[in-house]
Wavefront OBJ file of the C-alpha trace (Angstrom):
o trace
v 39.939 78.678 -66.724
v 38.970 82.359 -66.500
v 38.898 84.126 -63.165
v 36.110 86.492 -64.354
v 33.455 83.793 -64.658
v 34.540 81.725 -61.660
v 35.699 84.368 -59.198
v 33.357 87.279 -60.008
v 32.575 87.813 -56.332
v 36.167 87.275 -54.981
v 37.695 90.684 -55.647
v 39.131 91.074 -52.120
v 40.667 87.596 -52.158
v 42.279 88.276 -55.524
v 43.648 91.483 -54.075
v 45.326 89.480 -51.301
v 46.540 86.762 -53.695
v 48.259 89.182 -56.063
v 49.963 90.881 -53.110
v 51.204 87.487 -51.906
v 52.566 86.760 -55.413
v 54.644 89.945 -55.414
v 55.901 89.245 -51.893
v 56.930 85.727 -52.943
v 58.797 87.063 -55.992
v 60.721 89.543 -53.837
v 61.506 86.827 -51.324
v 63.022 84.713 -54.090
v 65.009 87.735 -55.238
v 66.374 88.094 -51.705
v 67.363 84.414 -51.772
v 69.289 84.963 -55.031
v 71.035 88.008 -53.526
v 72.216 86.023 -50.535
v 73.365 83.195 -52.820
v 75.449 85.476 -55.038
v 76.930 87.114 -51.922
v 78.053 83.646 -50.835
v 79.626 83.074 -54.268
v 81.475 86.406 -54.104
v 82.695 85.701 -50.575
v 83.796 82.201 -51.597
v 85.701 83.533 -54.597
v 87.351 86.210 -52.449
v 88.431 83.661 -49.856
v 89.846 81.412 -52.583
v 91.850 84.278 -54.065
v 93.183 85.216 -50.626
v 94.151 81.586 -50.064
v 96.024 81.475 -53.382
v 97.748 84.779 -52.598
v 98.766 83.494 -49.157
v 100.484 80.398 -50.525
v 101.911 81.891 -53.713
v 105.680 82.439 -53.535
v 106.781 85.953 -52.676
v 110.263 85.467 -54.125
v 111.311 86.403 -57.661
v 110.674 83.766 -60.314
v 114.385 83.206 -60.927
v 114.807 82.213 -57.269
v 111.926 79.751 -57.277
v 112.789 76.084 -56.821
v 112.619 74.091 -60.022
v 111.391 70.874 -58.397
v 108.443 69.316 -60.165
v 106.567 69.012 -56.882
v 106.859 72.802 -56.335
v 106.034 73.638 -59.948
v 102.966 71.383 -59.812
v 101.784 72.989 -56.584
v 102.111 76.461 -58.089
v 100.191 75.213 -61.144
v 97.444 73.998 -58.832
v 97.365 77.422 -57.197
v 96.974 79.000 -60.632
v 94.133 76.667 -61.530
v 92.469 77.399 -58.189
v 92.757 81.108 -58.924
v 91.002 80.524 -62.260
v 88.384 78.473 -60.423
v 87.778 81.442 -58.111
v 87.319 83.602 -61.191
v 84.565 81.275 -62.401
v 82.794 81.590 -59.049
v 82.878 85.350 -59.584
v 81.352 84.812 -63.031
v 78.537 82.795 -61.418
v 77.876 85.623 -58.949
v 77.880 88.203 -61.740
v 75.449 86.159 -63.866
v 73.086 85.748 -60.916
v 73.289 89.441 -60.156
v 72.571 90.727 -63.667
v 70.290 88.066 -65.127
v 68.347 86.991 -62.027
v 68.433 89.414 -59.098
v 68.406 92.706 -61.006
v 65.805 91.351 -63.440
v 63.542 90.246 -60.584
v 63.763 93.597 -58.797
v 62.972 95.480 -62.019
v 60.044 93.183 -62.790
v 58.752 93.512 -59.221
v 58.412 97.283 -59.660
v 56.558 96.810 -62.954
v 54.309 94.212 -61.349
v 53.397 96.498 -58.476
v 52.435 99.323 -60.838
v 50.335 97.018 -63.049
v 48.549 95.476 -60.057
v 47.724 98.899 -58.689
v 46.220 99.924 -62.039
v 44.007 96.814 -62.316
v 42.770 97.102 -58.747
v 41.913 100.756 -59.272
v 39.841 99.844 -62.339
v 37.988 97.173 -60.347
v 37.235 99.586 -57.539
v 36.010 102.220 -59.985
v 33.632 99.698 -61.622
v 32.316 98.653 -58.220
v 31.844 102.264 -57.177
v 29.900 103.045 -60.370
v 27.620 100.059 -59.780
v 27.063 101.154 -56.191
v 26.150 104.639 -57.456
v 23.570 103.199 -59.852
v 22.096 101.099 -57.059
v 21.789 104.130 -54.799
v 19.962 106.090 -57.516
v 17.569 103.193 -58.056
v 17.016 102.770 -54.310
v 16.324 106.464 -53.859
v 13.748 106.444 -56.674
v 12.179 103.365 -55.113
v 11.870 104.991 -51.729
v 10.436 108.150 -53.304
v 7.858 106.099 -55.183
v 6.901 104.348 -51.966
v 6.629 107.638 -50.134
v 4.488 109.238 -52.852
v 2.132 106.252 -52.867
v 1.523 106.611 -49.118
v 0.833 110.318 -49.522
v -1.622 109.553 -52.355
v -3.396 107.013 -50.130
v -3.731 109.629 -47.363
v -5.156 112.142 -49.847
v -7.645 109.485 -51.047
v -8.803 108.807 -47.513
v -9.211 112.568 -46.774
v -11.213 113.112 -49.946
v -13.516 110.160 -49.215
v -14.146 111.372 -45.646
v -15.025 114.937 -46.726
v -17.100 113.729 -49.643
v -19.277 111.643 -47.320
v -19.463 114.333 -44.613
v -22.761 116.339 -44.979
v -21.357 119.109 -42.854
v -18.354 119.662 -45.123
v -18.477 122.624 -47.393
v -18.118 122.377 -51.125
v -14.806 124.280 -51.060
v -13.294 121.795 -48.626
v -14.388 118.895 -50.835
v -12.904 120.527 -53.906
v -9.682 121.274 -52.099
v -9.375 117.627 -50.978
v -10.122 116.471 -54.503
v -7.358 118.693 -55.928
v -4.913 117.388 -53.291
v -5.808 113.803 -54.240
v -5.225 114.519 -57.910
v -1.816 116.089 -57.221
v -0.632 113.223 -55.006
v -1.813 110.657 -57.496
v 0.072 112.439 -60.274
v 3.251 112.624 -58.209
v 2.951 108.928 -57.376
v 2.680 108.129 -61.064
v 5.806 110.210 -61.841
v 7.867 108.586 -59.065
v 6.682 105.229 -60.325
v 7.987 105.998 -63.798
v 11.288 107.308 -62.381
v 11.729 104.209 -60.224
v 11.052 101.965 -63.202
v 13.650 103.821 -65.265
v 16.281 103.708 -62.487
v 15.582 100.050 -61.896
v 16.009 99.276 -65.593
v 19.274 101.291 -65.672
v 20.670 99.561 -62.586
v 19.858 96.139 -63.923
v 21.595 97.003 -67.153
v 24.698 98.357 -65.411
v 24.803 95.410 -63.059
v 24.684 93.005 -66.020
v 27.522 94.865 -67.724
v 29.483 94.972 -64.448
v 29.365 91.239 -63.843
v 29.443 90.156 -67.464
v 31.867 92.664 -69.009
v 33.782 94.914 -66.593
v 34.611 92.424 -63.851
v 35.613 89.598 -66.242
v 37.833 92.002 -68.188
v 39.533 93.326 -65.049
v 39.926 89.867 -63.570
v 41.311 88.602 -66.874
v 44.014 91.306 -66.751
v 44.823 90.374 -63.164
v 44.974 86.722 -64.175
v 47.363 87.516 -67.051
v 49.525 89.556 -64.694
v 49.731 86.718 -62.164
v 50.486 84.157 -64.858
v 53.302 86.344 -66.233
v 54.708 86.545 -62.703
v 54.701 82.760 -62.519
v 56.371 82.475 -65.931
v 59.022 85.014 -64.877
v 59.776 82.975 -61.768
v 60.205 79.859 -63.891
v 62.574 81.699 -66.242
v 64.682 83.042 -63.383
v 64.793 79.578 -61.801
v 66.335 78.340 -65.046
v 68.775 81.246 -65.298
v 69.763 80.615 -61.684
v 70.807 77.091 -62.627
v 72.328 78.048 -65.984
v 74.552 80.658 -64.315
v 76.477 77.813 -62.694
v 75.945 75.260 -65.448
v 77.624 77.576 -67.964
v 80.940 77.601 -66.070
v 81.035 73.844 -65.368
v 83.177 73.092 -68.510
v 85.739 75.713 -67.477
v 85.730 74.488 -63.887
v 86.231 70.972 -65.244
v 89.267 72.198 -67.194
v 90.654 73.759 -64.012
v 90.258 70.451 -62.198
v 91.812 68.610 -65.157
v 94.725 71.036 -64.945
v 95.164 70.166 -61.283
v 95.189 66.461 -62.141
v 97.743 67.072 -64.907
v 99.905 69.032 -62.468
v 99.719 66.132 -60.025
v 100.790 63.676 -62.742
v 103.712 65.943 -63.684
v 105.432 65.322 -60.340
v 108.626 63.428 -61.162
v 110.709 62.120 -58.271
v 113.706 61.229 -60.446
v 113.813 64.644 -62.010
v 113.645 66.310 -58.596
v 116.501 64.114 -57.424
v 118.595 65.096 -60.436
v 117.884 68.778 -59.715
v 119.090 68.287 -56.128
v 122.281 66.689 -57.420
v 122.820 69.464 -59.961
v 122.126 72.198 -57.403
v 124.365 70.939 -54.617
v 127.076 69.085 -56.515
v 130.366 70.509 -55.224
v 132.801 68.912 -57.660
v 134.972 67.572 -54.836
v 136.174 64.007 -54.799
v 135.493 61.892 -51.707
v 138.371 61.911 -49.204
v 140.895 59.135 -49.539
v 141.862 56.518 -46.996
v 143.751 57.679 -43.937
v 147.314 56.319 -43.887
v 148.528 54.137 -41.073
v 150.865 55.943 -38.667
v 153.301 53.587 -37.031
v 154.369 54.997 -33.660
v 156.247 51.813 -32.719
v 158.968 52.096 -35.305
v 161.566 53.281 -32.794
v 160.921 50.384 -30.390
v 163.649 47.678 -30.367
v 162.308 44.281 -31.159
v 163.952 40.872 -31.128
v 163.063 38.045 -33.297
v 162.417 35.787 -30.309
v 159.759 37.886 -28.582
v 157.137 36.281 -30.721
v 155.450 39.614 -31.479
v 153.843 39.784 -34.854
v 153.568 43.306 -36.337
v 150.078 44.350 -37.314
v 151.419 46.949 -39.674
v 150.152 46.300 -43.207
v 152.809 45.007 -45.505
v 152.323 47.755 -48.026
v 152.890 50.379 -45.345
v 155.945 48.616 -43.995
v 157.410 48.548 -47.449
v 156.757 52.205 -48.035
v 158.135 53.266 -44.684
v 156.596 55.566 -42.095
v 154.836 58.693 -43.103
v 156.287 61.915 -41.674
v 154.070 63.360 -38.918
v 153.807 66.783 -40.478
v 152.582 65.299 -43.734
v 150.087 63.076 -41.952
v 148.660 66.061 -40.105
v 148.401 67.938 -43.341
v 146.507 65.088 -44.974
v 144.115 64.779 -42.063
v 143.583 68.518 -41.991
v 142.625 68.595 -45.628
v 140.239 65.715 -45.177
v 138.512 67.329 -42.227
v 137.592 70.283 -44.380
v 135.534 67.983 -46.580
v 133.877 65.808 -43.958
v 130.483 67.553 -44.076
v 128.398 64.463 -44.665
v 126.439 64.678 -41.419
v 128.177 67.606 -39.776
v 127.639 71.309 -40.104
v 129.264 73.073 -43.026
v 131.626 75.788 -41.807
v 130.350 79.308 -42.353
v 132.547 81.453 -44.580
v 131.988 85.007 -45.817
v 130.750 85.549 -49.368
v 133.531 86.617 -51.725
v 133.365 88.489 -54.986
v 134.996 85.645 -56.921
v 132.748 83.064 -55.209
v 135.853 81.207 -54.014
v 133.934 80.392 -50.839
v 131.784 77.994 -52.903
v 132.638 74.488 -54.056
v 134.114 74.323 -57.565
v 130.957 73.234 -59.376
v 128.752 75.775 -57.621
v 131.389 78.451 -58.142
v 131.462 77.715 -61.870
v 127.670 78.037 -62.089
v 127.597 81.324 -60.181
v 130.401 82.794 -62.274
v 128.684 81.744 -65.500
v 125.421 83.294 -64.282
v 127.171 86.523 -63.357
v 128.898 86.629 -66.749
v 125.563 86.310 -68.514
v 124.138 89.181 -66.459
v 127.189 91.376 -67.110
v 127.026 90.707 -70.858
v 123.374 91.720 -70.902
v 124.191 94.954 -69.075
v 127.109 95.601 -71.423
v 124.877 95.166 -74.465
v 122.347 97.554 -72.940
v 124.987 100.205 -72.223
v 126.479 99.777 -75.706
v 123.090 100.283 -77.334
v 122.552 103.367 -75.225
v 125.939 104.772 -76.197
v 125.247 104.190 -79.902
v 121.884 105.905 -79.551
v 123.456 108.896 -77.808
v 126.144 109.163 -80.495
v 123.495 109.085 -83.220
v 121.534 111.772 -81.423
v 124.703 113.838 -81.059
v 125.358 113.564 -84.820
v 121.799 114.700 -85.509
v 122.214 117.691 -83.164
v 125.533 118.620 -84.828
v 123.921 118.546 -88.263
v 120.757 120.310 -87.082
v 121.646 122.641 -84.177
v 118.029 123.834 -83.933
v 117.035 120.393 -82.651
v 119.331 120.538 -79.615
v 122.756 121.212 -78.172
v 125.203 118.344 -78.879
v 127.338 119.359 -75.878
v 124.428 118.625 -73.557
v 124.782 114.913 -74.409
v 128.484 114.737 -73.554
v 128.035 114.031 -69.801
v 125.674 111.158 -70.539
v 128.032 109.782 -73.214
v 130.956 109.991 -70.799
v 128.961 108.269 -68.099
v 127.949 105.514 -70.513
v 131.556 105.030 -71.597
v 132.573 104.739 -67.940
v 129.915 102.111 -67.395
v 131.074 100.203 -70.477
v 134.686 100.249 -69.309
v 133.670 99.068 -65.855
v 131.532 96.253 -67.255
v 134.301 95.122 -69.572
v 136.679 95.038 -66.630
v 134.196 93.019 -64.582
v 133.635 90.617 -67.499
v 137.357 90.128 -67.971
v 137.830 89.512 -64.266
v 134.997 86.977 -64.073
v 136.163 85.244 -67.263
v 139.592 84.865 -65.646
v 138.035 83.323 -62.552
v 135.838 81.055 -64.664
v 138.736 79.805 -66.742
v 140.643 79.230 -63.512
v 137.794 77.106 -62.102
v 137.345 75.150 -65.316
v 141.088 74.575 -65.542
v 141.239 73.330 -61.970
v 138.277 71.028 -62.476
v 139.874 69.485 -65.560
v 143.214 68.955 -63.795
v 141.837 68.135 -60.351
v 142.598 64.422 -60.689
v 146.185 65.031 -61.756
v 146.755 67.627 -59.060
v 145.312 65.326 -56.404
v 147.572 62.523 -57.521
v 150.565 64.836 -57.497
v 149.724 66.154 -54.048
v 149.472 62.631 -52.671
v 152.885 61.738 -54.106
v 154.815 64.848 -53.025
v 152.920 65.619 -49.792
v 152.928 69.390 -49.936
v 150.316 72.096 -50.189
v 150.112 74.137 -53.424
v 151.366 77.667 -53.190
v 148.807 80.398 -52.612
v 145.792 80.435 -50.332
v 143.404 77.581 -49.674
v 139.654 78.156 -49.434
v 137.660 76.460 -46.657
v 136.201 74.051 -49.212
v 139.601 73.060 -50.503
v 139.509 75.135 -53.734
v 142.840 76.794 -54.367
v 143.536 80.232 -55.776
v 147.116 80.579 -56.937
v 147.012 84.346 -57.413
v 147.076 86.059 -54.022
v 146.187 89.377 -55.635
v 142.625 88.105 -56.181
v 141.691 88.441 -52.522
v 138.300 90.117 -52.129
v 138.248 93.835 -51.321
v 135.102 95.886 -50.845
v 135.110 98.571 -53.566
v 134.542 102.194 -52.619
v 131.383 103.842 -53.931
v 132.171 106.374 -56.643
v 131.279 107.021 -60.321
v 131.557 104.081 -62.700
v 135.071 102.631 -62.505
v 137.088 102.318 -65.724
v 139.022 99.270 -66.770
v 142.323 99.019 -64.971
v 145.319 99.627 -67.281
v 146.848 96.428 -68.538
v 150.480 97.279 -67.970
v 153.327 95.598 -66.253
v 153.882 97.392 -62.916
v 157.614 97.503 -63.631
v 156.827 99.208 -66.893
v 155.719 102.317 -65.001
v 158.972 102.326 -63.025
v 161.006 102.132 -66.207
v 159.078 104.991 -67.734
v 159.288 107.185 -64.655
v 163.020 106.539 -64.308
v 163.701 108.350 -67.612
v 165.939 111.363 -67.188
v 164.163 113.557 -69.754
v 160.514 114.336 -68.894
v 157.949 113.998 -71.677
v 156.749 117.240 -73.284
v 153.307 118.652 -72.482
v 150.884 118.174 -75.393
v 147.755 119.578 -73.742
v 145.862 119.888 -70.504
v 142.789 118.313 -68.935
v 140.230 119.035 -66.225
v 139.118 116.272 -63.825
v 135.374 115.566 -64.066
v 135.485 113.176 -61.086
v 137.906 112.446 -58.284
v 140.210 109.415 -58.652
v 142.053 107.772 -55.744
v 144.835 106.193 -57.834
v 145.334 103.207 -55.535
v 146.953 100.999 -58.205
v 150.623 101.302 -58.951
v 151.365 103.680 -61.825
v 148.108 105.647 -61.465
v 147.825 109.265 -60.456
v 145.536 110.577 -57.735
v 143.443 113.595 -58.737
v 140.658 115.683 -57.226
v 137.500 116.866 -58.961
v 138.013 120.024 -61.122
v 141.823 119.672 -60.803
v 143.780 120.774 -63.914
v 146.582 118.462 -65.137
v 149.076 118.478 -67.994
v 148.723 115.838 -70.747
v 152.048 114.243 -71.659
v 150.758 111.131 -73.472
v 147.417 110.505 -75.207
v 145.136 107.515 -74.722
v 146.486 104.566 -76.753
v 143.149 102.774 -76.782
v 143.284 101.174 -73.338
v 141.153 103.885 -71.624
v 144.085 105.580 -69.814
v 145.827 108.907 -70.385
v 149.241 109.836 -68.964
v 149.230 113.150 -67.097
v 151.451 115.289 -64.905
v 150.513 117.395 -61.930
v 151.810 120.894 -61.468
v 153.989 119.500 -58.677
v 155.717 117.278 -61.257
v 154.137 113.945 -60.194
v 153.235 111.782 -63.211
v 150.916 108.820 -63.720
v 147.923 107.418 -65.563
v 144.339 108.675 -65.105
v 141.084 107.292 -66.605
v 140.379 108.979 -69.926
v 136.645 109.034 -69.203
v 137.272 110.885 -65.924
v 138.798 113.977 -67.552
v 137.933 116.578 -70.150
v 140.981 116.780 -72.447
v 142.171 119.685 -74.558
v 145.086 118.905 -76.932
v 147.144 121.935 -77.905
v 148.408 122.197 -81.434
v 152.139 122.779 -81.978
v 152.688 122.502 -78.199
v 156.230 122.580 -76.937
v 157.684 120.739 -74.030
v 157.943 122.576 -70.740
l 1 2 3 4 5 6 7 8 9 10 11 12 13 14 15 16 17 18 19 20 21 22 23 24 25 26 27 28 29 30 31 32 33 34 35 36 37 38 39 40 41 42 43 44 45 46 47 48 49 50 51 52 53 54 55 56 57 58 59 60 61 62 63 64 65 66 67 68 69 70 71 72 73 74 75 76 77 78 79 80 81 82 83 84 85 86 87 88 89 90 91 92 93 94 95 96 97 98 99 100 101 102 103 104 105 106 107 108 109 110 111 112 113 114 115 116 117 118 119 120 121 122 123 124 125 126 127 128 129 130 131 132 133 134 135 136 137 138 139 140 141 142 143 144 145 146 147 148 149 150 151 152 153 154 155 156 157 158 159 160 161 162 163 164 165 166 167 168 169 170 171 172 173 174 175 176 177 178 179 180 181 182 183 184 185 186 187 188 189 190 191 192 193 194 195 196 197 198 199 200 201 202 203 204 205 206 207 208 209 210 211 212 213 214 215 216 217 218 219 220 221 222 223 224 225 226 227 228 229 230 231 232 233 234 235 236 237 238 239 240 241 242 243 244 245 246 247 248 249 250 251 252 253 254 255 256 257 258 259 260 261 262 263 264 265 266 267 268 269 270 271 272 273 274 275 276 277 278 279 280 281 282 283 284 285 286 287 288 289 290 291 292 293 294 295 296 297 298 299 300 301 302 303 304 305 306 307 308 309 310 311 312 313 314 315 316 317 318 319 320 321 322 323 324 325 326 327 328 329 330 331 332 333 334 335 336 337 338 339 340 341 342 343 344 345 346 347 348 349 350 351 352 353 354 355 356 357 358 359 360 361 362 363 364 365 366 367 368 369 370 371 372 373 374 375 376 377 378 379 380 381 382 383 384 385 386 387 388 389 390 391 392 393 394 395 396 397 398 399 400 401 402 403 404 405 406 407 408 409 410 411 412 413 414 415 416 417 418 419 420 421 422 423 424 425 426 427 428 429 430 431 432 433 434 435 436 437 438 439 440 441 442 443 444 445 446 447 448 449 450 451 452 453 454 455 456 457 458 459 460 461 462 463 464 465 466 467 468 469 470 471 472 473 474 475 476 477 478 479 480 481 482 483 484 485 486 487 488 489 490 491 492 493 494 495 496 497 498 499 500 501 502 503 504 505 506 507 508 509 510 511 512 513 514 515 516 517 518 519 520 521 522 523 524 525 526 527 528 529 530 531 532 533 534 535 536 537 538 539 540 541 542 543 544 545 546 547 548 549 550 551 552 553 554 555 556 557 558 559
């Protein structure tokens, strides 16, 4: 149905209707904007929620329980779900809201153009009507003047007293007015014919054409609203499969919770390696009482204990004391300081920590070794091509890397010793326990609060002083240094060295030196990382090879 034929006289109402259509479109756009703001706020709140409950500890410290892992998986899926809500907001923003606002501006400009054309057509028709009305009024006015002239001429023509000149003058006036009336009549007829023609074109051509354009514009607005309604729904419908996968992932995480596996992890994490305490022996305090066979008293002492005889009090106290250290079932575990060799931990936990530390040290050693090889290769390149760089500039870094390597090797050796000690004790724990029960004495060495024994008292924990990377301690018998220093003839000087770092020389057989101190070399490094040197005062000892810059003199003589 065309608006031009049905609504030809409703221009003002169509003006109001098209304005209402644009207002409705912008109102819907505002609705979409508020909806996408809700989606963005929802996604932001979900992400903040996930961030709040995500663990802030490193991944290697995270619990491995399936219930925890599943919860963190759910948090990850929820984070992905929040991302899909952001996608919904972005789709609504670009494909609905922005499109509506752009189309609204186009619609306003088009409506303004069509309304201006309608007003121009109406104004032209009004102009034609005014011209026709003016010609009509002029024709009416000229006819009245002609009638007056006719009446004046008839009066003078019948008046016998009127002169001939007056009659002729009235006759000429009548002729002129009649002629002017005829001309205005023709003009009015022409203007009337023109107005009728323009009015027919206005209501049969111009107005229908303009109204048809307005109708097309309004129908396109309606179609655009329908399209954006669909895009509004599709923006969320498009992410439903991904959201469904997120929810499926949450369900899978829930099904992955395994109580038995979590229990086994608890056992593996807290297993100490200790054996449960044995039975307490019976202590017979009545053995020194004199008894007669006729007193009728029956001893309640178990036969096995009577046969074995009384247990000495000192040994009984020792047994009870050892058992008390392990009775932590429902009591509080005694607090002990952390030690470098982890001897404060139960055997099983100590073994795990030592193995973990060994793995870390081996990784660091491999890294330092690779760096040293790279520096040596670079040094060879610089020596062959001096224009590329100074090889001496790499020496401090090479020395530092060598120090680090020596220190790491020492740490690895130390931890391997502790690990082998723990593994050896665990394998012989049953035999040692049986032996201890038979002989009733405490093994030599110190006893840790948990009951783990360390035979070597030299492995007590000491806090190391902070200084440049420590070299490997010399593997020598301490008495070997005494034998060497007791020689009557001093060793000849074969060179000298300058200390790059200070060294405290706390171990027996080592030599204390200060930074930049010059020493005599009396014995070269034999591959163990130590060089024998002598101070100017005559004191001799070993210093770390990596701590000094050595110069060997050719054909040197003893001093």
